[in-house]
ROSE-4610 file (N, C-alpha, C; in Angstrom, 1 decimal, always signed):
// ROSE-4610
residu = [M/M/M/A/A/A/V/V/V/A/A/A/N/N/N/I/I/I/E/E/E/G/G/G/A/A/A/P/P/P/P/P/P/G/G/G/E/E/E/S/S/S/R/R/R/F/F/F/K/K/K/G/G/G/A/A/A/A/A/A/P/P/P/V/V/V/A/A/A/A/A/A/G/G/G/A/A/A/L/L/L/G/G/G/I/I/I/V/V/V/A/A/A/A/A/A/I/I/I/I/I/I/G/G/G/V/V/V/V/V/V/S/S/S/L/L/L/T/T/T/G/G/G/P/P/P/E/E/E/A/A/A/P/P/P/A/A/A/P/P/P/V/V/V/P/P/P/A/A/A/Q/Q/Q/I/I/I/E/E/E/A/A/A/P/P/P/L/L/L/E/E/E/A/A/A/P/P/P/A/A/A/A/A/A/N/N/N/P/P/P/A/A/A/P/P/P/A/A/A/P/P/P/E/E/E/P/P/P/G/G/G/G/G/G/A/A/A/L/L/L/P/P/P/G/G/G/V/V/V/Q/Q/Q/F/F/F/D/D/D/Q/Q/Q/A/A/A/P/P/P/G/G/G/A/A/A/A/A/A/A/A/A/N/N/N/M/M/M/G/G/G/M/M/M/E/E/E/I/I/I/V/V/V/V/V/V/K/K/K/F/F/F/K/K/K/D/D/D/D/D/D/G/G/G/K/K/K/V/V/V/K/K/K/D/D/D/I/I/I/I/I/I/D/D/D/S/S/S/F/F/F/W/W/W/R/R/R/D/D/D/Q/Q/Q/G/G/G/S/S/S/A/A/A/R/R/R/T/T/T/K/K/K/F/F/F/E/E/E/T/T/T/W/W/W/K/K/K/A/A/A/S/S/S/H/H/H/P/P/P/E/E/E/F/F/F/A/A/A/G/G/G/L/L/L/K/K/K/L/L/L/D/D/D/R/R/R/V/V/V/T/T/T/Y/Y/Y/S/S/S/N/N/N/E/E/E/L/L/L/V/V/V/L/L/L/V/V/V/H/H/H/A/A/A/D/D/D/A/A/A/S/S/S/A/A/A/A/A/A/N/N/N/T/T/T/R/R/R/L/L/L/P/P/P/A/A/A/M/M/M/R/R/R/E/E/E/I/I/I/A/A/A/K/K/K/K/K/K/L/L/L/A/A/A/G/G/G/V/V/V/A/A/A/D/D/D/I/I/I/S/S/S/Y/Y/Y/A/A/A/E/E/E/P/P/P/N/N/N/M/M/M/T/T/T/A/A/A/H/H/H/P/P/P/G/G/G/G/G/G/Q/Q/Q]
num = [1/1/1/2/2/2/3/3/3/4/4/4/5/5/5/6/6/6/7/7/7/8/8/8/9/9/9/10/10/10/11/11/11/12/12/12/13/13/13/14/14/14/15/15/15/16/16/16/17/17/17/18/18/18/19/19/19/20/20/20/21/21/21/22/22/22/23/23/23/24/24/24/25/25/25/26/26/26/27/27/27/28/28/28/29/29/29/30/30/30/31/31/31/32/32/32/33/33/33/34/34/34/35/35/35/36/36/36/37/37/37/38/38/38/39/39/39/40/40/40/41/41/41/42/42/42/43/43/43/44/44/44/45/45/45/46/46/46/47/47/47/48/48/48/49/49/49/50/50/50/51/51/51/52/52/52/53/53/53/54/54/54/55/55/55/56/56/56/57/57/57/58/58/58/59/59/59/60/60/60/61/61/61/62/62/62/63/63/63/64/64/64/65/65/65/66/66/66/67/67/67/68/68/68/69/69/69/70/70/70/71/71/71/72/72/72/73/73/73/74/74/74/75/75/75/76/76/76/77/77/77/78/78/78/79/79/79/80/80/80/81/81/81/82/82/82/83/83/83/84/84/84/85/85/85/86/86/86/87/87/87/88/88/88/89/89/89/90/90/90/91/91/91/92/92/92/93/93/93/94/94/94/95/95/95/96/96/96/97/97/97/98/98/98/99/99/99/100/100/100/101/101/101/102/102/102/103/103/103/104/104/104/105/105/105/106/106/106/107/107/107/108/108/108/109/109/109/110/110/110/111/111/111/112/112/112/113/113/113/114/114/114/115/115/115/116/116/116/117/117/117/118/118/118/119/119/119/120/120/120/121/121/121/122/122/122/123/123/123/124/124/124/125/125/125/126/126/126/127/127/127/128/128/128/129/129/129/130/130/130/131/131/131/132/132/132/133/133/133/134/134/134/135/135/135/136/136/136/137/137/137/138/138/138/139/139/139/140/140/140/141/141/141/142/142/142/143/143/143/144/144/144/145/145/145/146/146/146/147/147/147/148/148/148/149/149/149/150/150/150/151/151/151/152/152/152/153/153/153/154/154/154/155/155/155/156/156/156/157/157/157/158/158/158/159/159/159/160/160/160/161/161/161/162/162/162/163/163/163/164/164/164/165/165/165/166/166/166/167/167/167/168/168/168/169/169/169/170/170/170/171/171/171/172/172/172/173/173/173/174/174/174/175/175/175/176/176/176/177/177/177/178/178/178/179/179/179/180/180/180/181/181/181/182/182/182/183/183/183/184/184/184/185/185/185/186/186/186/187/187/187/188/188/188]
x = [+52.1/+51.2/+51.0/+51.0/+50.8/+49.4/+48.9/+47.5/+47.5/+46.7/+46.6/+46.0/+46.5/+46.0/+45.0/+44.0/+43.1/+43.8/+43.4/+44.1/+43.9/+45.0/+44.9/+45.0/+45.0/+45.1/+46.5/+46.8/+48.2/+48.9/+50.1/+50.8/+50.7/+50.6/+50.5/+49.0/+48.0/+46.6/+45.9/+45.2/+44.5/+43.3/+42.8/+41.6/+40.3/+40.3/+39.1/+39.1/+40.3/+40.3/+39.9/+40.3/+40.0/+38.5/+37.9/+36.5/+35.5/+36.0/+35.1/+34.3/+34.8/+34.0/+32.9/+33.2/+32.2/+31.1/+31.5/+30.5/+29.6/+30.1/+29.4/+28.4/+28.8/+27.9/+26.8/+27.1/+26.0/+25.1/+25.6/+24.7/+23.8/+24.3/+23.5/+22.4/+22.7/+21.6/+20.5/+20.9/+19.9/+19.1/+19.7/+18.9/+17.9/+18.3/+17.4/+16.3/+16.5/+15.4/+14.4/+14.9/+14.1/+13.2/+13.9/+13.2/+12.1/+12.3/+11.3/+10.1/+10.4/+9.4/+8.5/+9.2/+8.4/+7.6/+8.0/+7.2/+6.0/+6.3/+5.2/+4.2/+4.7/+3.9/+3.5/+2.6/+2.1/+1.2/+0.9/+0.1/-1.3/-1.9/-3.3/-3.4/-4.4/-4.6/-5.0/-4.6/-5.0/-6.5/-7.2/-8.6/-8.7/-9.8/-10.1/-11.0/-10.7/-11.6/-13.0/-14.0/-15.4/-15.8/-15.2/-15.6/-15.1/-14.0/-13.5/-14.2/-14.6/-15.1/-16.5/-17.4/-18.7/-18.9/-18.3/-18.5/-18.0/-17.1/-16.6/-17.6/-18.4/-19.3/-20.7/-21.0/-22.4/-22.4/-23.4/-23.5/-23.9/-23.5/-23.8/-25.3/-25.8/-27.2/-27.7/-27.0/-27.3/-26.1/-25.8/-24.6/-24.8/-23.7/-23.7/-24.1/-24.9/-25.3/-24.1/-24.1/-23.0/-23.1/-21.9/-21.9/-22.4/-23.2/-23.7/-22.6/-22.5/-21.5/-21.6/-20.5/-20.5/-21.0/-21.3/-21.9/-20.8/-19.6/-18.5/-18.2/-17.9/-17.5/-16.0/-15.3/-13.9/-13.5/-12.6/-12.1/-12.9/-13.9/-14.7/-14.1/-14.1/-13.5/-14.2/-13.5/-14.1/-15.1/-15.1/-16.1/-17.3/-17.4/-18.6/-19.7/-20.9/-22.1/-22.3/-22.6/-22.9/-24.0/-23.8/-24.8/-24.7/-23.7/-23.5/-22.9/-23.3/-22.8/-21.5/-20.6/-19.3/-19.3/-18.8/-18.7/-17.4/-17.6/-16.4/-15.9/-14.6/-14.0/-12.9/-12.5/-11.4/-10.5/-9.2/-8.1/-7.4/-6.7/-5.8/-4.4/-3.5/-2.1/-1.4/-0.8/-0.1/+1.3/+2.2/+3.6/+4.0/+4.7/+5.2/+6.6/+6.8/+8.2/+9.2/+8.9/+9.8/+9.1/+9.6/+9.0/+9.1/+10.0/+10.2/+9.0/+8.1/+6.9/+5.9/+6.0/+5.1/+6.0/+7.3/+8.2/+7.7/+7.3/+6.8/+5.6/+4.7/+3.6/+4.0/+4.9/+5.4/+6.1/+7.1/+7.8/+6.9/+5.9/+5.0/+4.2/+3.9/+3.0/+3.6/+4.9/+5.6/+5.7/+5.6/+5.7/+4.3/+3.4/+2.1/+1.1/+0.3/-0.6/-1.6/-2.1/-3.1/-2.5/-1.2/-0.6/-0.4/+0.0/+0.2/-1.1/-2.2/-3.5/-3.8/-3.5/-3.8/-2.9/-1.7/-0.8/-1.2/-1.8/-2.3/-3.5/-4.4/-5.5/-5.1/-4.1/-3.6/-2.9/-2.2/-1.4/-2.4/-3.5/-4.4/-5.2/-5.3/-6.0/-5.4/-4.1/-3.5/-3.3/-3.8/-3.8/-5.2/-6.0/-7.4/-7.7/-6.7/-6.9/-7.1/-6.7/-6.8/-8.1/-9.0/-10.2/-11.1/-11.7/-12.6/-11.8/-10.5/-9.7/-9.1/-8.9/-8.2/-7.1/-6.1/-5.0/-5.3/-5.2/-5.5/-4.2/-3.1/-1.8/-0.7/+0.5/+1.7/+2.4/+2.8/+3.5/+5.0/+5.7/+7.2/+7.9/+7.3/+7.9/+7.5/+7.0/+6.7/+5.5/+4.6/+3.4/+2.3/+1.5/+0.3/-0.9/-1.6/-2.7/-3.9/-4.7/-5.8/-7.2/-8.1/-9.5/-10.4/-11.7/-12.7/-13.1/-13.2/-13.5/-15.0/-15.8/-17.3/-17.7/-18.6/-19.1/-20.4/-20.4/-21.6/-21.6/-22.6/-22.8/-21.7/-21.3/-20.3/-20.6/-21.8/-22.2/-22.0/-21.9/-21.6/-20.1/-19.6/-18.2/-17.2/-17.4/-16.4/-16.2/-17.3/-17.1/-16.3/-16.6/-15.9/-14.4/-14.1/-12.7/-12.0/-12.6/-12.0/-11.7/-12.6/-12.4/-11.2/-11.2/-10.1/-8.7/-8.7/-7.4/-7.0/-7.9/-7.5/-6.9/-7.6/-7.1/-5.7/-5.5/-4.2/-3.1/-3.4/-2.4/-1.9/-2.7/-2.3/-1.5/-1.4/-0.6/+0.9/+1.6/+3.0/+3.9/+3.6/+4.4/+4.2/+3.2/+2.9/+3.4/+4.1/+4.7/+3.6/+2.7/+1.5/+0.5/-0.7/-1.9/-2.8/-2.7/-3.3/-4.5/-5.7/-6.8/-6.5/-6.9/-6.7/-8.1/-8.7/-10.0/-9.8/-10.6/-10.5/-11.9/-12.1/-13.4/-13.3/-14.3/-14.3/-15.5/-15.3/-16.4/-17.2/-18.5/-19.3/-19.4/-18.9/-18.9/-17.9/-16.9/-15.9/-15.0]
y = [-28.6/-28.4/-26.9/-26.4/-25.0/-24.7/-23.6/-23.2/-22.1/-22.1/-21.1/-19.9/-18.7/-17.4/-16.9/-16.1/-15.5/-14.3/-14.0/-12.9/-11.7/-11.0/-9.7/-9.8/-11.1/-11.3/-11.1/-10.6/-10.4/-11.8/-11.8/-13.1/-13.7/-15.0/-15.7/-15.8/-15.2/-15.3/-16.3/-17.2/-18.3/-17.7/-18.5/-18.0/-18.0/-18.8/-18.8/-17.5/-17.0/-15.8/-14.6/-14.6/-13.5/-13.6/-14.7/-14.9/-14.6/-14.5/-14.4/-13.1/-11.9/-10.8/-10.9/-11.5/-11.6/-12.6/-13.7/-14.6/-14.0/-13.2/-12.5/-11.5/-10.8/-9.9/-10.6/-11.7/-12.5/-13.1/-13.6/-14.1/-13.0/-11.8/-10.7/-10.3/-10.4/-10.1/-11.2/-12.4/-13.5/-13.4/-13.0/-12.9/-11.7/-10.6/-9.5/-9.8/-10.6/-11.0/-11.9/-12.9/-13.8/-13.0/-12.0/-11.1/-10.3/-9.7/-9.0/-9.8/-11.0/-11.9/-12.4/-12.7/-13.2/-12.1/-10.8/-9.7/-9.3/-9.3/-9.0/-10.1/-11.3/-12.5/-12.6/-13.6/-13.8/-12.7/-12.6/-11.5/-11.6/-12.8/-13.0/-13.0/-12.3/-12.3/-13.7/-14.0/-15.3/-15.3/-16.4/-16.4/-16.3/-15.6/-15.4/-16.5/-17.2/-18.2/-17.7/-18.5/-18.1/-17.6/-18.2/-17.8/-16.4/-16.0/-14.6/-13.6/-14.0/-13.1/-12.6/-13.5/-13.2/-12.1/-12.1/-11.0/-9.6/-9.6/-8.3/-7.7/-8.6/-8.0/-7.7/-8.4/-8.2/-6.9/-6.1/-4.8/-5.1/-4.2/-4.4/-4.3/-5.2/-5.3/-4.1/-3.7/-2.6/-1.7/-0.8/+0.1/+1.0/+1.3/+2.1/+3.5/+4.2/+5.6/+6.5/+7.5/+8.5/+9.3/+9.6/+10.5/+11.9/+12.4/+13.8/+14.8/+15.9/+16.9/+17.3/+17.4/+17.8/+16.7/+15.5/+14.5/+13.6/+13.8/+13.0/+13.5/+12.5/+12.9/+12.8/+13.8/+13.6/+12.4/+11.6/+10.4/+9.2/+9.3/+8.1/+7.5/+6.2/+5.5/+5.9/+5.8/+6.3/+5.3/+4.0/+3.1/+3.0/+3.8/+3.7/+4.5/+4.0/+4.7/+6.1/+7.1/+8.4/+8.4/+9.1/+9.2/+8.2/+7.3/+6.3/+7.0/+6.6/+7.2/+6.7/+7.7/+7.3/+7.3/+6.3/+6.1/+6.8/+7.9/+8.6/+8.1/+7.9/+7.4/+8.4/+8.3/+9.2/+8.5/+8.7/+8.2/+9.4/+9.1/+10.1/+9.5/+10.2/+9.8/+10.5/+9.7/+10.2/+9.9/+10.9/+10.8/+11.3/+10.4/+10.8/+11.4/+12.4/+13.0/+12.0/+11.1/+10.0/+8.7/+8.0/+6.8/+5.7/+5.9/+4.9/+4.6/+5.6/+5.4/+4.4/+4.2/+3.2/+2.2/+2.2/+1.3/-0.2/-0.6/-2.0/-2.3/-1.3/-1.5/-1.5/-0.6/-0.4/-1.7/-2.2/-3.4/-4.6/-4.7/-5.8/-5.8/-4.6/-4.6/-5.3/-5.2/-5.7/-7.3/-7.8/-9.2/-9.9/-9.2/-9.8/-8.6/-8.3/-7.2/-7.3/-8.5/-8.8/-8.4/-8.9/-8.6/-7.1/-6.4/-5.0/-4.3/-4.7/-4.1/-4.3/-5.5/-5.8/-5.0/-4.8/-3.9/-2.5/-2.0/-0.7/-0.5/-1.5/-1.4/-1.4/-2.1/-2.1/-0.8/-0.3/+1.0/+2.2/+2.2/+3.3/+3.4/+2.3/+2.3/+3.4/+3.6/+4.6/+5.9/+6.1/+7.3/+7.6/+8.3/+8.5/+9.3/+10.1/+10.9/+10.0/+8.7/+7.8/+6.9/+7.2/+6.5/+6.7/+5.6/+5.7/+5.5/+5.2/+4.9/+3.5/+3.0/+1.7/+1.7/+0.9/+0.9/+0.2/+0.9/+0.4/-0.2/+0.6/+0.2/+1.1/+0.8/+1.6/+1.9/+3.1/+3.5/+3.1/+3.2/+3.0/+4.1/+5.2/+6.3/+6.2/+5.1/+4.9/+5.8/+6.0/+6.8/+5.7/+6.0/+5.2/+5.7/+4.9/+5.3/+4.7/+5.6/+5.2/+5.5/+4.7/+4.8/+4.8/+5.2/+5.3/+3.8/+3.6/+2.2/+1.9/+2.9/+2.7/+2.6/+1.7/+1.6/+2.4/+3.6/+4.5/+5.1/+5.8/+6.5/+7.5/+7.8/+8.7/+10.1/+10.5/+11.9/+12.2/+11.1/+11.3/+11.0/+10.1/+9.7/+10.7/+11.4/+12.4/+13.6/+14.2/+15.3/+14.8/+13.6/+13.1/+12.9/+12.4/+12.2/+13.5/+14.5/+15.8/+16.4/+16.2/+16.6/+15.9/+14.6/+13.8/+14.2/+14.5/+14.9/+16.3/+17.2/+18.4/+18.2/+17.3/+17.0/+16.4/+15.4/+14.8/+15.7/+16.7/+17.6/+18.5/+18.7/+19.5/+18.7/+17.4/+16.6/+16.9/+17.1/+17.5/+16.4/+15.1/+14.0/+13.7/+14.3/+14.1/+15.2/+14.7/+15.7/+16.2/+15.3/+15.8/+14.7/+15.1/+14.2/+14.8/+14.3/+14.8/+14.0/+14.6/+13.8/+13.5/+12.3/+11.9/+11.4/+12.2/+11.8/+10.9/+9.8/+8.9/+8.5/+8.4/+8.1/+6.6/+5.8/+4.4/+4.2/+4.2/+4.1/+2.8/+2.9/+1.8/+1.3/+2.0/+1.6/+0.5/+0.4/-0.7/-0.3]
z = [-36.6/-37.6/-37.8/-39.0/-39.3/-39.6/-39.0/-39.2/-40.3/-41.2/-42.3/-41.8/-42.1/-41.7/-42.7/-42.2/-43.1/-43.8/-45.0/-45.7/-44.9/-44.7/-44.0/-42.5/-42.0/-40.5/-40.1/-39.0/-38.5/-38.4/-38.7/-38.6/-37.2/-37.1/-35.8/-35.3/-35.9/-35.5/-36.3/-35.7/-36.4/-37.1/-38.1/-38.8/-37.9/-36.8/-35.9/-35.1/-34.7/-33.9/-34.8/-36.0/-37.0/-37.4/-37.4/-37.8/-36.7/-35.4/-34.3/-34.3/-34.7/-34.7/-35.8/-36.9/-38.0/-37.6/-36.9/-36.4/-35.4/-34.5/-33.4/-34.1/-35.1/-35.8/-36.5/-37.1/-37.8/-36.8/-35.6/-34.6/-34.0/-33.9/-33.4/-34.4/-35.7/-36.7/-36.7/-36.5/-36.5/-35.2/-34.1/-32.9/-33.0/-33.6/-33.8/-34.7/-35.8/-36.7/-35.9/-35.2/-34.4/-33.4/-32.8/-31.8/-32.4/-33.6/-34.3/-34.7/-35.2/-35.7/-34.5/-33.4/-32.2/-31.6/-31.7/-31.2/-32.1/-33.4/-34.3/-34.6/-34.5/-34.7/-36.2/-36.4/-37.8/-38.2/-39.5/-40.1/-39.6/-39.5/-39.2/-37.6/-37.1/-35.6/-35.1/-33.9/-33.4/-33.0/-33.2/-32.8/-31.3/-30.9/-29.4/-29.0/-27.9/-27.4/-27.1/-27.3/-27.2/-25.8/-24.8/-23.4/-23.1/-23.7/-23.5/-24.3/-25.6/-26.5/-26.1/-25.6/-25.3/-24.3/-23.1/-22.2/-22.7/-23.6/-24.1/-25.1/-25.7/-26.7/-26.1/-25.0/-24.3/-23.6/-23.8/-23.0/-21.5/-20.7/-19.2/-19.0/-18.2/-17.9/-17.1/-16.1/-15.2/-15.1/-16.0/-15.9/-14.6/-14.0/-12.8/-13.3/-12.4/-12.8/-12.8/-13.7/-13.7/-12.5/-11.9/-10.7/-11.0/-10.1/-10.2/-9.9/-10.6/-10.3/-8.8/-8.1/-6.7/-5.8/-6.3/-5.4/-4.7/-5.0/-4.4/-3.0/-2.1/-0.8/-0.7/+0.0/+0.1/+0.9/+0.5/+1.2/+0.8/+0.0/-0.4/-1.6/-1.7/-2.8/-4.1/-5.2/-6.5/-7.0/-6.6/-7.1/-6.2/-5.2/-4.3/-5.0/-4.9/-5.5/-4.9/-5.7/-5.2/-4.1/-3.1/-2.1/-1.0/-1.1/-0.1/+1.1/+2.3/+3.5/+3.9/+4.4/+4.8/+6.4/+6.9/+8.4/+8.9/+9.6/+10.0/+11.4/+11.4/+12.7/+13.0/+14.3/+14.7/+15.6/+15.4/+16.2/+16.9/+17.9/+18.5/+18.5/+17.9/+17.8/+18.9/+19.9/+21.1/+21.0/+21.2/+21.3/+22.7/+23.5/+24.8/+24.7/+25.6/+25.6/+25.9/+26.9/+27.3/+26.9/+25.9/+25.5/+26.5/+27.5/+28.5/+29.3/+29.4/+30.2/+29.6/+28.3/+27.6/+26.8/+27.0/+26.2/+26.3/+27.4/+27.6/+26.6/+26.5/+25.6/+24.2/+23.8/+22.5/+22.0/+22.9/+22.6/+22.5/+23.3/+23.3/+22.0/+21.5/+20.4/+19.2/+19.0/+17.8/+18.0/+19.2/+19.4/+19.5/+20.2/+20.4/+20.7/+19.7/+19.8/+21.0/+21.2/+22.2/+23.6/+23.8/+25.1/+25.3/+24.2/+24.3/+24.7/+24.1/+24.4/+25.9/+26.4/+27.8/+28.7/+28.3/+29.1/+29.1/+27.9/+27.9/+28.8/+28.8/+29.7/+31.1/+31.5/+32.9/+33.2/+32.2/+32.4/+32.5/+31.7/+31.7/+33.0/+33.8/+35.0/+36.0/+35.9/+36.7/+36.0/+34.8/+34.1/+33.6/+34.4/+34.1/+32.9/+32.4/+31.2/+29.9/+30.1/+28.9/+29.0/+30.0/+30.2/+28.9/+28.5/+27.3/+26.0/+26.1/+24.9/+24.9/+23.8/+23.7/+22.6/+22.8/+21.9/+20.6/+19.5/+18.2/+17.6/+17.6/+17.0/+17.5/+17.2/+17.5/+16.2/+16.0/+14.8/+14.9/+13.8/+13.8/+14.6/+14.8/+15.5/+17.0/+17.5/+18.9/+19.3/+18.4/+18.8/+19.1/+20.1/+20.3/+19.5/+18.8/+18.1/+18.9/+19.4/+20.3/+19.6/+19.9/+19.4/+20.6/+20.3/+21.4/+21.7/+23.0/+23.4/+23.3/+23.2/+23.1/+21.7/+21.4/+20.0/+19.8/+20.4/+20.2/+18.8/+18.5/+17.2/+17.0/+15.7/+15.4/+15.9/+15.9/+16.2/+17.7/+18.6/+20.0/+20.3/+19.5/+19.7/+19.3/+18.2/+17.7/+18.6/+19.1/+20.1/+21.3/+21.8/+23.0/+22.7/+21.5/+21.1/+21.0/+20.4/+20.3/+21.7/+22.6/+24.0/+24.7/+24.5/+25.0/+24.5/+23.1/+22.5/+23.1/+23.4/+24.0/+25.4/+26.2/+27.5/+27.5/+26.6/+26.4/+26.0/+25.1/+24.7/+25.8/+26.9/+28.0/+29.1/+28.9/+29.9/+29.7/+30.8/+30.7/+30.1/+30.3/+29.8/+28.3/+27.7/+26.3/+25.4/+24.4/+23.4/+22.5/+22.0/+21.3/+21.3/+21.2/+21.0/+19.9/+18.8/+17.6/+17.1/+17.0/+16.4/+14.9/+14.5/+13.1/+12.6/+11.8/+11.3/+10.1/+10.0/+8.9/+8.4/+7.1/+6.6/+6.2/+6.5/+6.1/+5.2/+3.9/+2.9/+3.2/+3.1/+3.3/+4.7/+5.7/+7.1/+7.4/+6.7/+6.9/+8.1]
């Protein structure tokens, strides 16, 4: 059976093969029109349900007071009320020259944090320079992050932590012991 060629189509090419680019172009135009119509939508805006509309129109009963210039505390979250006290905490980040001395604690931390803290407590019994500290976490760089074990007030805890960090920095096995001050807005 002979298939008729489209005018101007090369000999031996069917009319379907010749019409494919034209059909693809038409399909692209239709898809573009549908896309534009679906993005722009109808001319009239859609009605807003009543439960959503009401809170947007009602003024706030007690708007938050505007912050006073210079009243912001560094490290305090932006949505905290001005003048709110920030509870300062301090950690000591300790890196050993040879991680092998605390490798068991580090490896345990990634499996079971409770057992790692127990191992640290046992380990620090033979290392008096770590008295008064407890393991908070371990970093991916195998640093121990230590916090003060006592729940005393910040004004007595911070000087003690600075003193401990100085002592730890002088220990031969420790690469560094850096204090890390953190602010916890709202005492969190």
